C-alpha positions, 0 to 999 in steps of 0.5 A: 134364554127362555125361562121355564113355564112355572104354570106347568110345574107341579110342586111336589110338596112331599119331596122333602118329608124325610127328616134326615134329608132336611137335616143334612140340607140344613147343615150344608146351608148353615156351613155355607152361610155361617159367620166367618171366624176371626175379627177381621173377617167379621168386619170385612164380611159381605153377607148383606144382613151384617153389612146392613146392620153395620150400615144402620148402626153407623147411620144412627150414630151419625144422626145422634152426632148431628142432633148434638150439633143441633142442640148446641145451635139451639142453646146458642139461640135460646136467648138474644145476644148470646155468646155461647159459640162464635159466629164461625163455630155456629156456621160450622155447626149448622153446615155440618148438621144439615150435611150429616142429616141429609147425606150421612143419615137420611139416604144411607139409613134407607139404603142400610135398612133396605139391604137388611129387609129386601132379601127377606122380603123378596125370598132371596138368600141375598142381594146379587152383589154383596161385595158391592154393598160392603164397598158402599158401606166402607165408602160411607164410613170413611167419608162420614168420619172424614166430614164429621170429624172435621169439626174437632179440628175447626176446619168443618165446612161453614158455607151451609149444606147447600154451599152456594158460590161465590162465597164457597168457591173463593179460597180467600173467603172459605177455608179447607172446610169447603174442600172437605165438604165437596170431596168428602161428600162426593165420596159418599155419593159414590156409596149411594149410587153403588147401593142404588145399583144393588137395590135396583138389580135386587128388586128386578132380578132376585124376586122369588118365582111367581112374584110378578111386578103386581105382586111385589110388596109395596116396600120393594116398589118404593125402594125401586122408585127411590133407587131410580131417583138416586140415579137421576138426582145424585149425578147432577150434584156430582157434575156440580162437584166437579165444576166446584172443585175445578174452580177451587183447585184450578181457578177455572171460573164456572161460578165467577161472574167476572170471567163469564161464569154464573153462581146460579148454575150451581143452584140449578145443579144442586137443587136438581138433586136437592129437591128430589132428595126430599122425596128420596128420603120420604118415600122409604118412610112411606114404604114402612107405612105400607108394611105396618098398616096392613099388619095392624089392620089385619087386612090387605092394603087398599088401593095397591095399584093407585099407591104404586102409580102415586109413588111413581108420580111423586118421583116424576114430579119431584124432578120438576120442582127444583126451581121453587128453591130459586124463586128469589133469584129473579127468574122469568115469570113463566118459570115462576108460574110453571114451577109453582104449579108443579110444586103444588101438583106434587101434593096430589100423589102424596095425598093419594098414598096417605088416603089409601093408608087411612082407608085401610085403617078404616076398613080393618080391625086396627091394633094400636101398637107402638109402631102404628102410633109412630106411623100415625103421629108422623103422618100428622106432623108430615101433613103440617109440613106439606101444607106449609110446603104448598104455601111456599110454592106460591111465589109471592109468599115465598118471596116474603118467607124465603130466607126466614125461619118459616122455611126452617120450620117447614123443612123440619116438619117435613123431615121429622114427619116424613123421615125420622119418626117413621124410622122409629116406627120401623125400628119398633116394628122390625126389631124382632126380625133382626134380633128376635126380641121386641122392644118395650111398648111402654118405653116406646110409647113414652118416647113417642109422646115426648118426641111428638110434643118436643117436635111441635114445641121446637118447630111450630113457633118457628113459623111465627118467628119467621113471619116476624122477621127472624132470618135463617143462618144467624148466630144471634139476634137483638132483644129488640126484635121480641123473638126471645120467647119464641126461640126459648120455646124452640130450644126447650122443644129441641131438648125435649125431642132429644130426651125422647130419642134418648129414651129410644136409645135406652130401650135399645141398650136394654134389648139384649137383656130381654128374652127372644119372642115368638116368630112373626110376633105381629102376625104379618102376611109378607115374606120377611116374617118367615125369619126365625128368632134364632136368626139362621144365617142363610135367611129363607129355608127354601125359595117359595112360589108366590101367588099372593101379595100376602102369602103367609095369610093367603097361601095354605101351609105356606110357612111350613112348606118353606121351613121344610124345604118343599119349594125351590133351592132347598140345599147348598149341595156344592157348598156355595152361596146361591140364590135365584135370578128371575125375569124382570116382569113375571119372575120366572127362574133364569139362573142360579147365581153364586154370590160373593164370599167374605172378602177384604177386597171391597174394604181395601178398595174403599180405603184406596178410593177414599185416599184419592178424595182425602189426599186431593183435599190437602193438595197432595196430588201425587199421593192421590194419583198413587191411590187412584192407581191402587184403586184401579188395581184393586178393582181389576183384582176384585173383578178378575177373581170374583166375577164371571166365574165359569161353573163346573156344570152347565145347570142345576136342579132347583127342585120340582123338575126344574133345572136352570143354568149356573151361568148366563150373559147379556140382558138376562144376567144381573151383571148386565143390568148392573152395568146398564144402571151404572151407565145411566147414572154416568150419563146423567152426570154427563148431562149435567156438564152439557147443561152447564155448557148450554146454560152459559150459551144462553146467558152470554150474547157472544159465546164463545167470546172473542179474544186470545185463548178463546178460539174454539177447538175447531171441528177437525180434532173433535170429529177425529176423536169422535170417529175413533170412539165410534171405531172402538165401539164398532170393533167391540160390538162386532167382537162380541157378535163373532166371539159368540159364534166361536171366532175367538181369534178374530174377536181378540184382534178386534178387541186389540184394535178397539184398544188402539182406537180408544187410546187414539181418541183420547189423544185426539180429544185433548188435541183440539183444546190443547193445540188451539191454546184454550186457556181455561182460567181466562173465561168460562168458555174454554173452561167448560170446553176443557171439562167436556173434553177431559170427561169424554177422553177419561171415559175413552181411557176407561173404555180401553182398560175394559177392552184390555181386561176382556182381551186378557180374560180371553187370552187367559182362557177365562172367557170362552164363547159360551161364557162371555158375560164380560164382553156383553158388559163392556159392550154396554159401556161402549154404547154409552161411551159412543153416545157421550162422544157424539154429544160432547164432540158435536157440542164443542166442535160444531155448535159454536160454528152453527151459532 
């Protein structure tokens, strides 16, 4: 599909001057996008703006709850030899505090805010998969309540937010809390990956015409970078979760040194996630700065290309730093040198971004507003955290400070300055966009100075208490250490900071009593401020043609032309929710995509999937299996009735002489991109398991070991399974090609053959370790072989379901040759399945023989 040449389009801005025409169009838009009636439909609504608001409020409540847990900890540590809470309760408090702040607040909050802002920033009516956003929210809510609520039953996790084995994998040393942490947060990680898919496709495919990559708002650039980081950071943790739970539930010894495992594998997989996580939650806050600072400088941001390159560089370097969390584990000196240098190098792109912001303020006419006060104050706090980060990047210093309160101080300076305070600045900046009402400048400034003072009083003394020898994760300490005064200061500072947060909450509660303000109260130049205080449900009135990074400032009459429907897609004449899909690089319009309508299916699917994780926690395996089958049924129903709809006509006029299709398939479509991105995340998780296999090979002089139950699966069955997977892949690929040529019957036959090949590969893949009697409880070698075999065969089973789904769609008349998006999408899955099978079966079938 060739995109129309926008350069040749003459925009007739007089086309919508008739007031009667505009009123009729607005009435149709309002009818399509209005909130659904009834409490249940409001809760299950898929309009991304409302999902984003619920998402944001839920994450904010979790943050407040985690903050209360922190205050209890600080009260316990205020004086020596305190007995306010027991050691067990304290362990639960600090584990749950860290877990909730990292997994239930920081990442979900940026995703929630982005779901609200991105459609308006990109001039889109909505993001491409609103039901996926709704599914992500319900998954997050269910998982968060499950994990956070555990503390009320004294079964909260107590092994730290990092859950290091073997303390946490041995069921005699850790209780049910470890399973709640692992399975509950794994469910939440599904939500995070789902949101990342939505955000990436939204930024790449739903920009307004003319918004080339170099014209995107910096917020969109940052969100794109962070969402891609999630695809490569979260899946290794998911792989670690799989190994962790298989050890706890099945006694497979991945982290048991006595049977060939190694606890350091968990640290590698966790910190491959854990350190990029810091930048995943920091970069969206920098993105808020990138929106605030030009507005309150009243000029374009200086250094736009350098900021983009710095954001990408920060993301890239962040994946090379994870080992600096492991300097004290006895690694080789060359590893220490490399990761120490990388840890220091990441300060360079971070500094580039900060100096570009300072230069913009210096060159502009600064308006010292409340949001800008939060932005500059948070930068000051973050820089202190960054400086101590460079200190702990030096291995000899890290050896001294690693397990002390110095690290607690460093971490909280980074997270408060890089995440929490910027979010409060963004709250004061964007609250008029969401509600039409400004928050109180007076209360906001008081709250800022209270929080700023409290943060420094709470965490700066921790540097000294750490250097004086106070270890982390202790519930009390003797008076002889002389740390009582520093800890009391930290406790007072923590409660002072909490008082500042309480003032912000008061300000939010008073907001409904205030009058709505004017549109775009800050005189910003970016698209999101086209929103009316009356909060029309459809978002942007007409999708504009973009010629500048700050179109409200730079394009004459821009706001009036948008409001009067003089750009693209000003109507909803068929009564459907619609937005425009554009090309990735230069944003030429490709398709009018019809978006999902309010539905309970995402909510029920999340509930069923949550049942799988929650029931597994309590070893109710048959009930969990039933929930798994229900989840599959719900997903198939969701897809069958809500995707790849055949439109009533081939194309639609979007105005100004442009007519574009209502249906496209293949790499031009948003569905193809969603499948590709999802499979990238899946492949990254698989690479974590393969990393585990070769990690064990490097630490054992003999791998596989000799002895009964240790013989490898041999080459025959893995190669047979691989051949069958490749046969199914080839059948699907050829079916897609000939189906497009109109040979529907032959394509159906190939799909049927592909189903049989995929099912046969499933049996052959399990036959190798089964027939050779590999016993996974004896040693880590058979355990990791079984894991790779199960992972690959499970994907073969999913491939067979996808092939059967496409065949059923064809037989039902829902997939004629011109409407073959489903076939294109499952072919993408088959490509990744083939690569997975090649790596997995070559590893378990050939590598030991080669060794």
